[in-house]
Backbone bond lengths (Angstrom), bond angles and torsions (degrees), N, CA, C in turn:
res aa  C-N    CA-C-N  psi(-1)  N-CA   C-N-CA  omega(-1)  CA-C   N-CA-C  phi
1 M - - - 1.448 - - 1.526 108.08 -
2 V 1.333 115.40 132.52 1.466 121.43 178.50 1.532 109.12 -136.07
3 R 1.328 114.62 164.17 1.462 121.36 172.17 1.516 106.85 -128.73
4 R 1.327 115.56 130.33 1.462 120.61 -179.83 1.523 110.24 -117.97
5 H 1.311 114.94 137.50 1.461 122.84 171.68 1.522 105.50 -102.64
6 I 1.339 116.32 121.67 1.462 120.56 -170.28 1.524 110.38 -130.74
7 Y 1.345 115.28 137.62 1.462 122.51 169.46 1.524 107.62 -112.61
8 F 1.329 116.69 130.15 1.450 123.02 177.66 1.525 108.92 -109.70
9 S 1.321 116.79 133.40 1.465 122.49 174.78 1.516 108.85 -118.15
10 G 1.327 115.58 160.10 1.462 121.66 179.58 1.509 109.86 121.83
11 R 1.328 116.07 -150.06 1.465 120.23 174.86 1.529 106.49 -88.92
12 V 1.338 114.62 84.61 1.468 120.55 -173.17 1.530 113.02 -123.94
13 Q 1.323 117.64 -1.51 1.462 120.34 175.32 1.523 108.90 -117.71
14 G 1.329 115.72 143.38 1.454 120.58 179.56 1.518 113.83 77.43
15 V 1.333 116.91 14.22 1.466 121.15 -177.83 1.533 112.19 -126.86
16 G 1.329 117.44 13.70 1.460 120.77 179.55 1.516 114.68 83.04
17 F 1.330 117.15 17.45 1.466 120.66 -176.66 1.527 111.36 -58.14
18 R 1.340 116.84 -51.22 1.469 119.55 -177.14 1.520 111.44 -63.10
19 F 1.325 117.18 -40.15 1.459 120.54 177.98 1.528 110.24 -62.19
20 Q 1.334 117.10 -47.80 1.469 121.06 -179.33 1.533 111.29 -63.93
21 A 1.338 116.23 -40.61 1.470 119.84 178.90 1.526 110.28 -63.35
22 S 1.321 116.43 -44.65 1.461 120.62 -179.62 1.526 111.11 -65.03
23 W 1.326 116.56 -43.19 1.457 120.68 179.31 1.531 110.59 -61.34
24 A 1.339 116.60 -47.13 1.468 120.53 -179.04 1.530 110.72 -65.03
25 A 1.325 117.19 -42.63 1.468 120.71 -179.40 1.523 111.03 -61.54
26 K 1.314 116.21 -44.92 1.467 119.49 -179.76 1.524 111.13 -66.11
27 R 1.325 116.99 -40.12 1.466 121.24 179.00 1.531 111.55 -64.10
28 L 1.333 116.04 -32.96 1.463 121.51 -176.88 1.533 112.95 -97.76
29 D 1.325 117.38 6.36 1.473 122.95 179.65 1.528 112.85 60.45
30 L 1.334 116.21 39.78 1.455 121.65 174.06 1.523 108.88 -96.18
31 T 1.323 116.56 156.73 1.458 120.84 176.85 1.517 109.22 -120.13
32 G 1.339 115.92 166.37 1.455 120.95 177.80 1.508 111.54 137.20
33 W 1.322 115.68 -147.86 1.464 121.42 -178.81 1.522 110.33 -159.17
34 V 1.341 115.24 164.01 1.465 122.42 178.11 1.525 108.02 -144.10
35 R 1.343 116.76 143.88 1.466 120.55 178.10 1.521 110.67 -154.55
36 N 1.338 115.04 154.35 1.458 121.75 173.78 1.522 109.51 -80.14
37 L 1.323 116.09 147.52 1.458 122.02 174.01 1.522 109.50 -109.85
38 D 1.309 116.57 154.97 1.462 121.80 -178.81 1.524 112.89 -62.79
39 D 1.325 117.97 -23.44 1.468 120.58 -177.90 1.531 113.75 -86.60
40 G 1.340 117.09 7.15 1.463 120.71 177.60 1.514 114.81 96.09
41 R 1.315 117.68 -9.20 1.463 120.67 177.08 1.529 110.15 -86.34
42 V 1.324 115.42 170.39 1.458 122.87 171.83 1.523 107.01 -119.27
43 E 1.323 115.44 136.57 1.467 122.27 179.49 1.522 108.62 -111.45
44 M 1.336 115.83 140.86 1.459 120.42 -179.26 1.516 110.16 -144.66
45 E 1.321 115.73 143.94 1.451 122.16 162.54 1.511 105.92 -119.04
46 V 1.322 116.00 130.39 1.461 120.74 -177.33 1.522 108.53 -137.20
47 Q 1.323 115.24 140.49 1.463 121.25 -175.04 1.521 110.02 -130.67
48 G 1.335 115.16 134.85 1.460 121.43 178.22 1.512 109.83 163.74
49 E 1.303 115.40 -166.04 1.457 120.32 177.59 1.531 108.96 -71.46
50 P 1.342 117.75 138.99 1.475 120.26 -175.80 1.521 114.11 -53.63
51 H 1.333 118.50 -43.51 1.461 120.04 -178.38 1.530 111.68 -67.83
52 V 1.326 117.80 -27.82 1.459 121.32 178.49 1.534 109.77 -75.25
53 I 1.332 116.99 -40.55 1.467 120.60 174.85 1.524 109.43 -60.09
54 D 1.315 117.07 -42.04 1.468 120.92 178.09 1.527 111.29 -60.42
55 R 1.333 117.70 -37.85 1.470 121.15 176.89 1.528 110.74 -63.58
56 M 1.327 116.40 -39.68 1.458 120.29 177.62 1.525 110.73 -63.06
57 L 1.327 116.85 -46.47 1.460 121.00 179.88 1.523 111.46 -62.44
58 E 1.310 117.01 -38.18 1.465 120.84 177.84 1.528 110.53 -64.71
59 A 1.318 117.61 -39.93 1.459 120.90 177.65 1.527 110.69 -62.06
60 L 1.334 117.34 -38.83 1.465 120.43 177.75 1.525 110.99 -66.71
61 R 1.317 117.14 -40.04 1.473 121.16 179.02 1.532 111.71 -64.91
62 E 1.316 116.54 -31.48 1.465 121.31 -176.82 1.521 113.31 -83.32
63 D 1.327 118.14 -10.58 1.464 120.56 -179.42 1.522 109.72 -62.91
64 S 1.327 116.67 138.74 1.461 120.35 -174.48 1.529 114.08 -73.52
65 F 1.324 119.22 -17.58 1.462 121.61 -179.79 1.523 113.09 -100.39
66 I 1.310 117.08 -29.81 1.470 122.36 -178.20 1.521 109.28 -80.17
67 R 1.339 116.22 135.41 1.468 121.88 174.99 1.526 108.43 -129.56
68 I 1.316 116.63 96.96 1.457 121.82 -179.84 1.519 108.25 -85.08
69 S 1.336 116.74 120.67 1.463 120.17 178.29 1.524 111.99 -98.76
70 D 1.333 117.08 -23.36 1.467 119.92 -179.06 1.523 109.30 -155.81
71 I 1.326 115.08 143.17 1.460 122.57 174.95 1.519 107.51 -127.23
72 D 1.323 116.54 124.21 1.465 122.91 175.03 1.519 106.26 -111.87
73 S 1.333 117.16 112.39 1.459 122.09 -171.60 1.522 110.91 -127.41
74 A 1.329 115.60 140.46 1.465 121.40 175.77 1.514 108.82 -140.24
75 E 1.319 116.18 142.55 1.452 120.27 175.50 1.523 108.56 -80.60
76 I 1.337 115.57 135.47 1.462 121.69 -178.73 1.530 108.52 -130.24
77 P 1.353 117.86 169.67 1.471 119.87 -179.13 1.532 112.36 -62.02
78 L 1.325 114.99 147.92 1.464 121.70 178.02 1.519 110.95 -64.71
79 E 1.328 115.83 150.66 1.464 123.06 172.04 1.525 106.70 -100.54
80 E 1.310 116.00 98.88 1.465 120.50 -179.43 1.525 109.78 -65.53
81 G 1.308 116.82 136.97 1.450 122.08 175.64 1.521 115.02 84.76
82 E 1.320 118.50 -3.04 1.457 120.38 178.07 1.534 108.41 -67.80
83 R 1.337 116.65 134.59 1.451 119.51 -172.16 1.523 114.78 -119.92
84 K 1.335 118.45 -10.86 1.459 118.02 -176.08 1.537 110.55 -147.64
85 F 1.312 114.59 173.18 1.456 122.60 175.78 1.517 106.47 -111.05
86 R 1.325 116.98 131.24 1.465 119.51 -177.23 1.518 110.99 -126.86
87 T 1.312 114.83 156.59 1.454 122.82 176.33 1.513 107.74 -105.96
88 S 1.334 116.92 124.58 1.459 121.73 176.55 1.511 108.73 -96.75
89 Y 1.315 117.38 147.91 1.462 121.67 -179.08 1.504 110.42 -114.75
């Protein structure tokens, strides 16, 4: 089990990124959150098994509207007791 803090750059706002991330996370039983940043990036913390997180990221890359140009990711401490994935506005 890992937790990743991720910044996404590219065409990631106004294209359903947060909705798709939330849908994929819930389908894959991942926890965490996602939100838009004022600078045009999207920020996410996601927790789960590494290969499952990778499946989520691949689903985002394959979306026909989302265009990820860069991902900045770091592993951070787990959030014990977190039970769901939420979208922040």
